[in-house]
N, C-alpha and C positions, 0 to 999 in steps of 0.2 A: 505493501499499500503507499503509495506517494502522494504526497498533500499539494493538491492540484491548487489550491487557495494562495501557495505561496508565488509560485511560479506564473501563476495568472496577474499577482501584483507584480511582478518582479518584471514585467513585460513593459510597463509605466516609467522604467527609468532607462538612463541611456545603457544600448547595448553593451558596451566593455563593462559598465559596471556590475547589470544584472548577469553577464559569461564567468566575471570573478563571482560574485553571489554564489553560483550555482557549484562553483570548483572549489570552493571552501570548503573546511575540514569542520568547519560549524554546521552546514548545511547536510553534509554526510552522516553527521553524527544525528541532526536532527529527523532525518530519515529513520535510521534506524531507531529512533526512539518510538516516533509513531509507527514504525511496523509492531515494535516489541508492544507497544497497548494496544494496537490493532488483533494481535494474539493475544492478548487480556481478555479480549471481547468470546472470543471463541471458548478460550478457558472457564468463562463464568457461564456460559452457555450451555456449556456442557452437563452444567449440576440438573440441570431441568432434561438433560435426554437418560433414557436407561441404561442402566450400568452394569455390565457383561461382564462376569468373572467366571473362568474354568479353572479348575483344580485338580491334579493328578496326581496318583503314586506311585511309582511302580518299586515293590519290597515283598515283604512279608510284616504280619503281626502274629505272637507267640500268646494266646491266651492259658494262664494256669487256675482251675480250682482244684476240688475236691475228689474229681473224678478222674483228675489229668492233666495233662499237658498237648494243647491242640495249636499245632502250628497252619498259617493257611497264609500263602503266596499268591502273586499275581497282580493286577492293576485294579485303584480304585479310583472314582472320577466323580466330580461335583461342580455339576452345572448350573450358577443361579442368576435371577436376573431382578434388580430393584430398581423401582420407578419412585422416584419423590412424588408426593401427593399435598402434603401440606409440611414449610418448615418456618412457619410465620412470616413470610416475605422475604427473608432471609438473600435467598438465591437471585428472585427478581431486582432487589436490591442492589447486589454485587454486577446482575448485570447493569444496572443504570450508572454503578460507578465507573466500571470501566469503558463504558460511553465517553465516560464525562471523564475519564484518563485519556482519552485518544483526542478530546478538542483539548486537553488540556495542553498536551504533546504537540498539536499542529499550534496552537496559541505560542508556547516557548520558542517553536521552531523558527516561528514569522518575528517572534520580536529578537531571536539572536539574528536573523537576516534584516532585520530593520539596522541592528545594531552595526552588521559589515557597511551596511552601504552608509550609514550615519557618518563612520569612521570616513570612507573613501569620499564622502561629498565635503566632508570639513577640513582634509588633505587637500581634497582636490579647490577648495573656495579657495583656503590660505595661499594655495601658491599663485592662483588668478590673481588674486587681490595684492600680492608679495609683488609678482611679476610688472604687476599694471604698476604698482607705486613706485618700483625700482627705475621701470622705465622712464618715467616721468622726471624723478628726481634726476636720474642722470641728464637730462635733457635740462631741468632746471639748474644744475650744478655746470653744465656746458657756458648757459646762457649767465651764469655768474661769474665764471673766472672770465668770459668776454669783458664783462663791466670791467672788472677787478683791474683787468689790461689797462680797460681805458682811465680806469682809475689813477695808474701806474705814470700816464699821461700826463692826465692832467697835475698831477704832483709834482711831476718834471718842469711844467709849467707855471709853476707854484699856483695854478688858481684850485688848488685842494690841498688842505695839508695834511700831514701823513700820516696823523692817528686817525684819520675818517678809511683809509686804505688800511690799514692796520687792522682798524676792526670789522672793515668787508674782509680781509683774509681770514680775520676769525671763523667768520659766519658760512666763509668757504669751507673751512675745514670741517666746522660741524656740520655740514652736509654731506662730506666724504664719510666721515665717521657714522653717520647713517646709512650712505649708501652699503659701509660695510657690515652693518646688524641687518640692513635687507637682506642684505647677501646672505648670510647665515638663515633665515627666516626663508630665504627661498631655497637654500640647500637641504634645510630641514622637510620640509612642507614636500618636497621632491621625492626623499628618501619614505617617509610617510604614504606616499602613494605609489611609489612603486614597489612596497608591500602588497599594494593589492592588484595595481594593473600595471600592464607594462609601460612603461613611458620611457621613449629617448632623450628625457633631460629639457625638450626645447618648450614654446609656450604653449599653453593650454587653453582649451575652447572657454567660450562664457560660462560660469556656474550653472546659470537657468539652462542649458541643456540635459542636465544631471535627469529631471524629472519635471513631466510636464507642469505648467501652471496650474490646470484646473483639478489635476489629480492631488498636487497638493494643498488647494485650497480644498475641498473634499478630505483629505486626511484628517486636516486640521479643524475641519466642524463636525465630523462625523466622528465622534470620541466614543461610539459605543465599538467600533469598529476595531478598538484599540487592543493591540495584540496581548500587552499585560494585562488588561481589564477582562477581558474573554479568558485567561490564564487564571484568574482570581475566577471570576464569576465559575469555571470548572472547577475549583478547589471546596467552591461552595456547598456544589450540588455532591459532590465524592463526600464531604463532612456530614451531607443530609441521608448520605445511604449508608454511612459509616456508623449513623445514629441509627438509622433503622434496622440495621443488620445486627447492631448491640442488643437492641429492645429485643428482636427476634430469638434470641438464646434463652430466653425467659418464657417461650413459649414452646410445645411439644412439636416434634416433629413425626409425620407419620408416614410411610412408606409402603407400597405392594412390592412382595415381593414371592417370587418363583422360583422353585429350584427342585434339581434333579440330585440325588447320590446314587453312585452304585457302588458298591460292598466289593473288596476283593474275592470274600467268599461266591463261589456261585449255588449254593443254596440258600446262601440268605438273597430276600428282596431289594429290589430296587424301590428307595423312596422317593415321592414326587409330591414338593409342601407348595401349598400356595395360601396366604394370607395377607393380614394388615399387620403393619410392625410398626408401635408405637414407642417413643422414644422422649423423654420428658425429665429433665432433671428439675428435682424440687430444693435442693439447698446445694449451695458450695461455697459457702463459708461470705457470701457478700461479694464475689468475683466480679459476678455480672453487673451488679446495682454498680461496682465504682468502675467497671469499665464503660457504662452507658454512662455515666454523671461525668466522665472523662471525656467520652467523644461531645457530649454536649456542650462543654466546655470550648471543644475545639470549635467546635459549630459557630458560638456566640464568637470566638475569636477571627476567624475567616470574616465573616459578616462585615466587622469592624472594619477590618482588613483593607473590604472593598469599599465601604461607604468613603475612607478615609484617602483611598487610590483615587477612586472616582471625582472625589471634590479637587484633589490636587490636579488631575490631568483634566479637568474642565477649568478649571484657574490658568491652566500652563497653557493651553490652545487658544484659550480665549484670549491671555494676552500676546500671544504670538500674531493673531488676526488682529488684535489692536495697533501692535508693534507695524505689521506689514502695512495697514489702513494707513499711518503717519507714515511711512515712508512715503508711499506711494505720492500720497497729499500733497507731499513737500517736495517733490518733483519738477517742478515750474519751478517754486522760489529758489531750488539749488541751482537749476539752471538758468536762471536772470540773476543769481548771483555773481555764479562761476563767470558771465560775461561781463560784470562789473568790475569783481578783481583783475579778471583780464585788460579791459583797457584802462582802469586806474594803472595798474603796472606799467602799459606798455609807455601812458603817459608820463610819468616818474623816469623810464628810461630815456624820455627824449628830452626829459627836463634837466637831467644829470650832465649833459653833454652843457647846455648853458650854465651851469650852477646853481639854476632853481630848487633842486633838490638832493640830496645828498645820500650816499651809497648806503646807509644801515635802512632807509624807507624804500631804497629798490630791492633790499637784496628782503627786507620783511615783506616785501610784494610778493616778490616770485616764490616764498615757500606759503602764501597766502594759495598764492594760484597753485599753486599744487594742492594744496589740500582741497580746496573746491573742485579742482579737474577729478580727483581720486573721489569724492564723496560722488561728482556729478555722474561719472562710467558706471562705479557702484549702482546708481538707483537708475540708471536707464536702461529701458526696456530691449534694447536690441544693442546690439557690439559689434 
């Protein structure tokens, strides 16, 4: 049995991410867990099927009484068929619990796959944004060095004092240090991504290709489909069935038995039996009561855990949607700000040549342009 729900949901992801997730050891382990849980359903169902057993003995029996010793040799056989009729609902609860364990295994598998995809997506997003920042910073640094060269010429001509040029060079060094830091972050993100995907070290595509927007929005609003919540809900069902099984232990068990016993001695008759069997434990020192109480307490714990997890999940998804809406609504403002910052920077660069602006203001404008350009790129619906 393979969980088709996992592969159906993975189709929404970028092909290379889907392929990496399906080839992961976590997915292989999840498939094994699901198949094992499915076999548990067969085991649980077998309790309601007739139980057939055959016993045979080859050998001899020696019997001694007051008349002497009688030795009997040969083959004896016993065939019995037992069919459960009533056990207080324990078998049915066991079947229900087995099905719930399959659901729990599937939810855990999906959660594991989601975790793998999240790790890959995180590495991909980090690599993309660090590459973007690094490219923009390199461009600004190059422009800054051109400005410093211009300042050196102005210093030589006496139009600008040396302290202004020195301050500008310090800011350029700061940009160089920031480039080195970004280079380290790019390398780290590349390493993280390479653990999941085959990556040649070049530029990666825009992160929006990881998953389609409609799919992402649907996943964020449909909290009922959260695999962790489904797994916890399945645990509640298992706990409920465990309570039923414990309660059933205090009830009688009734079964139908048919059997044939063939003795070793040919002179003895073959016995045939057919009838009902009743088994009822009337006293056990409080073991069943204690077990029932423990399972009821576990059920309460599972329900409380589900309620807490549900509130946290709904709150988290709600905040994610609010954050996304805020970012989307700020696109036009960010684009307008970016245009204004670039215009201001260009004006300051022109004024620098005439002495109307100092280098510090120009460098500050370059850094501000870098920040707004990156934010604009991150919020852009197309890249």
